[in-house]
N, C-alpha and C positions, 0 to 999 in steps of 0.2 A: 444518394445525393439529396433526394427530397427530404429524407429524415434529418439530414444535417442542416438543411436550410430551415426546416421547421423549428429545430432546436435553437438555431441562431436567432430566429425571430422571437422565440419565447424568451431568450436571454435579454434581448433588447427591450421587450415590453416590460419584463419584471424589473430590470434595472432602472427603467424610466420611472416606474411606480415608486421604487425605493428612493430614487434620486429626488423626485418631486416631494415625497412625503417627509424627507429628512430635513433637518436644520443644519446650520453650518457649525459643526464641531470639528476641532482639529484632530488629525491622526485617527479618525474613525473611518472604517471602510466596510463595504459589502462586496463580496465576490460570488458570482454565480457562474458555475462551470458544469459542463457535461463531458464525461469520459465515455468512449466507445471502445470495447475490447472484443476482438474476434480472433479465434484461433483456428488451427488446421483441422480440428474436429467438427467445425460448424457451430461452435458455441458463440453466443452473442451476449454481451453484458453492456447495458446502458446505465450510467451512473451520474445522474444530475446531483449537484451538491450546492448548498448555500452556506457561505461563511460570513459571519458578522463579527467584526472586531471593534471594541469600544474602549477608549482610554478613560479609566476611572479616576486616575490621579497621575501625578508625575511618576514615571517608571512603573506604572501599574496598568495591566491590560486584561480585559475579559474577552475571550473568543468563544463563539458558539457555532457549531457546524452540524448541518444535517445532510446526510447522503442517502439516496435511495438507489440500491442496486436492483435493476430489473434484468433477470437472467433468463435466457431462452436456451434450453439444452436440447440438442438434436436427438433423433431416434438412435437407439442402440444399434451398433453394428455387430454381427455375429450373434451369439446367444443373447436372449432378452435380458439376462441379469448381468451382462458385461458392459459397464459404462465405458464411454470413450474418455479421452484425456479430459481432465477437469480444469475449470477456470482457475488460473493462477491469482486472480484478484480476490475472489470471494470463497473459493473452495467449494462452490455449489455443486451439488450432485443430484442426479435423478433417481428417485426411489425405484428399486428393482420391482416392487409390487405395483407400481403405477399402471393403471389400466391403459394408458396411452403409450405403451412401450414401442409402438410402431409410429408414433408421431412426436411432435415437439412438446416439451414440458417446460412450463414457465413458473418462476418463483420470484418473490420480492424480498429483499432484505432492507430494513430500515436501520440506519446507524446515526447515533447522536454522540457528539463529543463536546465537552465543556472544558475550558482551560483558563485558569486564573493565575496570572504571573505578576510578581512584584520584583523589586530590585534584587532580593536575596532568597526568594522562595517561589515555588509554583505548585499548583495542584491540578490534576487532570482526572476527569471522570469520563468513562466510555460505556455506551450501552448499545447493543445491536440485537435485532429481533427478526426472525424469519419463522416459517411454519414448523420447522423441526430443530431449530437451534437458537439459543439465547446466549449472548456473550456479554460479560461485564468486566470492567477493569477500573481500578482506582489507584492512582499513584501520586506521590508527593516528593518534592525535591528541595534541596537547599544548595546555595552556592556562596562562595566567599572570595573577594578580591584580595590579592597580595601584590607586593612589589610595585607600589604606586599604580595599581590597577592594570598592570601589564600581565599579571598571572591570575587565573581564576580556577578554582577547584569546585566542582559540582558533584553532588551525590543524590541519587533518587532511589526510591523503593516503591515497587508496585505489586498489586495482588489482583489476579484475574480469576474469575469463577464462571465457567461455562456449563450450560445444560444442553444435552443432546437428546432429542425425543424422536427417534426415527419413525417416519410414517409407516403405517401398517403393522407396527409392533406396540405392545403394551409396556415395553421396557423404557426406562429413562436412565441416562448415563451422565456422569459429572466429570469435569476436568478442572484442575486447579493449577495456577501458574504463579510462581513467586519470581519477581524480577528485581535485579539489583544493577545499578549503573554507576560508574565513577568516571568522571571526565576532567582532564586537565587542559586548559586553554592558555596558550602562551603567545603574546605579541612579540614577533621577531623583529619587526621594523614598522614604520608608519603604514606600509602597504601589504604586509605579510603576517598572517596568523597561522599558528600550528595548533592542532588539537589531537590528543591521544586519549584513549579510553578503554574501558573494559565493561562488557555486558555479561551478566551471569543470570541464568534462569533455571528453575527446577519445575518441571511439568509432571503432574501426577494425575492419573485417571485415564479415561477413555480417549485414545489417540488415533484410532483408525477410522476410515470412512464406513458408516454403517451399511451402505448400499453396494460398495465396490467388492467385486469378487476376484479371485485369483485361481488359476488352474493348478490343482494338486492331483496327481495321478490321472491327469486328463479330464478331471471333473471340476466344475466351478465350486469354489468354497469361499465363504466370506473371509476377507482378509483379517488378520489378527496381529496387532502391534503390541510391543511392550507397554506396560502401564506406567512406567516411569522414564523420564528423559532429562538428563542434566546437560545443559548447554553452556558453552563459554565462547565468547568472541572478543577479540582485541581489534582495535581500529586506529588508524592514523589518518589525519586530514591536513592538507596544506592549501591555504587560499592566499593568492597573491594578486595584486592589481598592477597592470602596466599602463601608466598614466599617458604616455605618448600614443599608445595604440587604442586607448579608451576600452580596454578589455580586462577581464578578470579570469584567472585560471584556477579551477578547483580540482585538486587531486585527492583521491581516496583509496585506501587499501584496508581490507578486512580479512582477518584470519579467524576461522570458525572451527570448532570441534565439539563433538558430543559423545556420550557413552553408548550410542548406537553404532559407533564406528565411522561416522561421517566426518571428513575433514574437507574444508572448502577454502578457496582463495577468491577474493573479489577485487578487481582493479577498476576504478571508475575515473573518467576524465570529463570535466565540463568546462566549456569555454563560453563566457558571456561577452558579447561584442556589441558595444554601443555604436550603431550605424549612423544615427542622427539624433537630434534632440528628442524625437518621438519614437524612434524605431530601435528596438533591442532584439538581438538574435542570441539564442542559446543553442549550442551544439553539445551533444552528449554521446559518450560511448562507454559501455561497461562490458568487461569480460569476467566470466565466472566459471569455475571448475570445481568438481567435488568427487570424492570417492563414494563408494556404495555403503549402505547400511550393512552391518554384519550379517543380518538375516535375509538380505536380498538375494534372490536366485532368479535366473532367467527361467528355470524350470524347477518345480518342487516334486521330486520323485517319491517322497515319503509323506505319509499323513500320521502325525502323532499329536496327542492332546496338548503337549507342552510347547510345540513348535510355533514359530511366528511366520506369517506369510504376508506378502504385500504385492500390490499391483500399482503402487504409487510411483509414477515416473520420477518424482522428486527424491526418491530413495535409491535410484539407480546411479551408477557412475556416469557422469556426463559433463559436458562443458556447454556454455551458452554465450551468445553475443546479443547485446542490445545497443541499438544506435538510433539517433533521431535528432530532431531539432524543434525549437519553439520560437515563435515570433510574437513579440509584444509590441503593440502600436498604440500610442496615445491618440485619442480622438478629439483633441482640442480644436482642429479645424472645423468640426461640425457643431461647435458650441453655439454658433449664431442661430442654428435651427433648433437644437435641443440643448438647453443651457447646462444640464448636469454633465454632458459629455466633456466639458472643460476639465474634469478631474476623473476621466474614465479611461481605462486601458483595455484593449481587446487582445486576448491571448488565443493563439492557435498552436496546437502541438501535434506532432506525429512521431511515433516510435515503432521500431520493428524489432521483434524478439524471436530468436530461433535457437534451438539446441541441437546437440549431436545425436539425440535420440528422436529426431524427426518432429519434434513439437515446435510449431511456429505460431506467432500471434502478431496482430497489428493493434496498436493503441492510438486512438485519436482523442483530442480534447479541444473544445471550443468554450470560451468563457469571457466574462467581462468583470472588471474590478472597479468599483466606484469609491473614490476617496472624498469625504465631505466634512 
């Protein structure tokens, strides 16, 4: 609780500085938020982020975001080289050779994202850095309106290049990812929009966790995943607004498959409810289910040079639930004391995540957005 109060105070102070230092531009904003992620294995992730959005011209926006993930990983349970369940947000892991195997291990990831969008095109650059992992992604997209702007077709292409340098080893590994996306958006009525699309990606290179082990013949062995993975996902979204109720309903469905043998289904529902002029509530529920990877086994009785082994719970067969809510409140009543609060929104979010294979997590977020 004290950590949450300190974070909220930091949000207020930084947003005050940004608000005082800014001039009155339209449609520009600064958002400062902090996420907290805790799971059933004792993992803690704190992720403060700062997002700046600037209108460059009509229908042209530049957004810059910085996020710092501060990860604290608990002591290993069982053998010293056997990590507990990993963070679903960052994928952070504790080196098996770390000298503090009986204590907590902390690491930091810095993430930078830049996005430039115009009426018919957009470009995104992503870069993340931590002590044993560097991630890079560059993507570009175009879109075109048809049917009196009631139909929009968008296409994007991205390329990712990651470098993995496990601590305690002299080896360095690479992973490359080619991503293609096509999306069709159709206006069905003045208050309803439908979107369907297809995501395709080809991943090549090192894809297992360099520290995680799996039991083979009763002994811990470093996991080994295939070096190639082809992924396809189709999705459909329906957003509609109920004028009398001052509410919006978002429905999502996603079907995913890859050549590792995993097939998954995701159903998501979001309800946005305008309670008053300043108060907005959002309720969320998501159900997810998947089959196992072809090479997943609860036990590996044989050890062969060509076999694949995994201890990643995300490759097991499981289903999961996520539910939560978010409260957004306009701080205009406090503007007499702090003028910039006239255009400031306070956001508080809580979500609960749990799976059929006993993994659970709590996700908290607190933040403020300043429009100036």
